[in-house]
N, C-alpha and C positions, 0 to 999 in steps of 0.2 A: 160102143165107141167106134167112131169112123176110122177108116184106114189112115187118114191124114194125121189124126191125133195119135193113133197108135205108133205111126212112124216117128212122129216128133218125140214121143215118150221114150222109144227105143234109142233114138239118137242121143237124147239127154243122158240116158243110163249108160250108153256106150262111152260118151264123152267123160262122164264122171268116173267111170271105171278106168279109162285111159289116164285121166288126171291122177287118180289114186295110185296107179302103177308108176306114173312118172314121179310123183312125190316120194313114193317108197323107194324109187331108184331101181326097180326090177326091169323096167323097159325104158329105153332111151328114144325119145322123139324130140329132136331139136326144136322144131317149130312148136310142138305141144308144150315142151318144157318152158320155152319163152313165154307162151301164153299163161302157163300155170304160175310162173314167177310174176308176170304182170298182174295176174288176178290176185295172187296171195300176198304179194309184197305190201300193199296198203293194209290188208287185213292183219298181217304179221306185225307191221309197224304199229298199228293201233293196239294190238294185243300187248306188244312190248311196252308201249306208252302206258297203257292201263296197269300192266304188271309193275312197271317202274314206279308209277304214281302210288300204287298200293303198297309197294315195298317202302317207298319214301315216307308215306303216311305212317306205316307200321314202325319205322325207325324213329320218326318224330314222337309218336306216342310212347315208344319205349324210352326215349330220351327224357320226355316230360315226366314219365313215371319214375325214372332214375333220379331226376333232379328233385322231384317232390320228396322222395325217400331221403336223399342227401340233405335236403333243406330241413326235414324233420329231425334228422340225426344232429345237424348243426345246432338246431334250436335246443335239443336236449343237452348237448355238450356246453352250449352257452349258459344254460340254466345251472348246470353243475359247476361251471367256472364261477358264476356269480355267487352261488352258495359257498363255494370254497373261499372266494375273496372276502365275503362277509364273515365267515368263520375265522379266517386269518386276521382280519381287522379286529375282531372281537378278542381273539387270543393275544394280539399285540397290545391292545389297550389294557387288558387284564394284566399282562406281563409288566407293563409300565407302572401300573398302580401297585402291584405287589413288589416291584423293585424299589419303589419309593418307601413302602412300608418296611422292607428289609433294611434299607439304608437308615431309616429312622431308628429301628430297633438296635442296629449296630452302633449308632451314635448316642444312644441313650441306655447304656448298660445298667445305670442306676435305677431305671424304672422297670417294674414288673408288668409286662405287657401281655394281654390276652387277646389273641386274634378273634375277630367276629365278622359276620356278614350282615349287611342290611337286608332284611327280609320283608319289610313292610314300611309304608309311609302313611302319615296322616293326610287323607285326601279332602279334609274339610276346608273351611275358610282360612284357618290359621296356618295350616301346613307347617307346623313348628315341631313336629315329632317324627322320629323314625323308630322302627322296631329292629332289634338285633337278635341273633340266634344264640345268645349266651345269657344265662341267668344265675340265680342263686346257687344252683348246683355246680357252677363253674367258679364261684367266689365273687360274683358281681354284686355290688351293693349300691345303695342310693348315693347320689352326689359324686360318684366316681367319674373322672374325666374320660371322654371318648375322643380319640385323636386319629389323624391320618399322618402321612409323611409331610403334609403341608402345614398342619397345625391342629388346633382344637376344633372339634365338631360340636360338642355339647356336653351335657351332664346327664348321668343316669337319673331318671325321675321315678320310675316304678320298676320293681323287680319281680319276676315270676321264676318258677323252677328252671325253665329251659329258654327263657327269653327275657328281654328287658326293654323298657321304653326310654328312649333318649330324648331329652329336651334340647333342641338346637340352640346355639348361642344367638341365633337370629330371633328367638322368641322374646316377646316383651315380658315374659315371666322369668327369664333367665338373667341372673345377676352374678357376675364373676369379677373378683378382685383383679385389677390389672395394673401394669407398670410400664412406663416408657423404657425401652431397652437401652437407649443412648446413655453412655456412662456419665456424661456431665449433666444429665437431667434426672433420671430415675423417678420422675413424677408419678404419683400413685392416684388411682381413681377406681371407678366401678364401670364395667362394661354392661350395657343393657341393649337388648335387641328391640326391633320394631315390628316383628311379625309380618313383614311384607317383603316380597322379593325386590331385588334391585335397589334396596335402601341400605345405607350404611348402618353399622352399629353406632351406639352413642357411648362415649367415655365421659362419665359424669363425675361430679364431686371433686373436680380438680381445683386446687387453689387458684385464685385469679392471677397470681404472678407465676404460675407453673410454667416451666420451660418446655413447651410442647410445640413441635414444628411439623409442617407438612412433610410426609415421607418417613416420619418416625415409626419404628416397629413397636407394636404393643404386645406384651407377653403377660401371662398370668403372674400374679404377685405371690401366690401360694399361701396367703393369709387365712384361707378358709380351713385349712387343715385336712381337707378331703382330696385335694388334687395338688400336684407339685407346682412349684414356680417354674417359669421359663418356657411354658407351652405357648407357641406363637398364636396370637389371636388375629392380628391383621396389621394394617398400615394406616396411619393418620392421613385423612384426605384434606381436612381443613379444621380450623378452630374458630370458636365464637364465644363471646361472653354470655353467661347465663342471663335470663331475663332480668333478674334483680341486679345484675352486675357484680355480685359478690363472688361468684365462682366462674370457672371456665369449662366449656364443653368442647369435645372434639368428635368429629365424625370419623369413623374408622371403617375402612373396607375390609371385610373378613378375608382371612387367608384361604379359607376352605369354601368352595361352592357346594353347599349342603345338598343341592338338588342333584348333584352328580356322584355323591358318595355311595360306594358299594361295599368296600372292605375297610374295616377300622381296627383299632386297638382299644381295649379298655385298660386304663391304667389302674391296676389292682394293687392291694397291699401297701398303699402309700399312707404314711402318717407324718404329719408336720413335726419335724424335729424340735422346733421351738415349743410346740404344744406338749410334746412328750417331756421335754426338759422341765417345763412349768409344772406338769402333773407330778413328775418325780420330786420336784422341790417341795410341792405342797404335801406330798405323801411323807417325805422325810421330815418336814416340819411338824406334821401331825404326830409322827412317831416320837419325835424329840420332846413334844409337849407331854 
């Protein structure tokens, strides 16, 4: 190495050493200190800028992570609230249905009512049957009336030990004796279903001169002997003469929407008083003979 290069190297080393001492504060060289500051200030500013940017980026990343966690927590809380609202709505609806049933039971002390739940539906074309969770073991028998707080749902069609099939009043196979509730009418006929949704029931076999009006309430007549009189069937929508013109028909909107029925009562232990009286009369007459 030439002397010139060696001298330059030593000078650089000496300058670096002096700068180190100046930075460390052990030796004070005003001119040198100003040079060090002039040299290091841009470097220090750059380092601070980079450090600040890195810190800001770290804070932003931390904030994003926190926001994601909070967002996930809010989603969970929102889902829980939605489930709670659904459960509350279901509880409220059930409470309203049971309240109606309880009111009906309190208002009908003369009826022996067996509570039951709808556990199945006929999913075929007719859709005119529901299954309840009470059967012969509970005293359920054929042709017993099944009701809600709004009115009659149908009649028991088949009975099993722990379940029963209920034929809805909307079925075209269901025939129920009916009467107009209005005191100055009391017209009597037969209610028949049409086995189709959104169609009214038909009140048939009414005399042509029967006093039946739109808005009249239709109730069971009780003539069958298997279910009591006074069960609400529906409301008259309109009347029209039968095809031959000898009788009158009435369209009746059912009081119960059978597609929404979940809890019901089976009217058990009912016997037509008139039928019993007639039976007793016949028995006494037979004994007298």
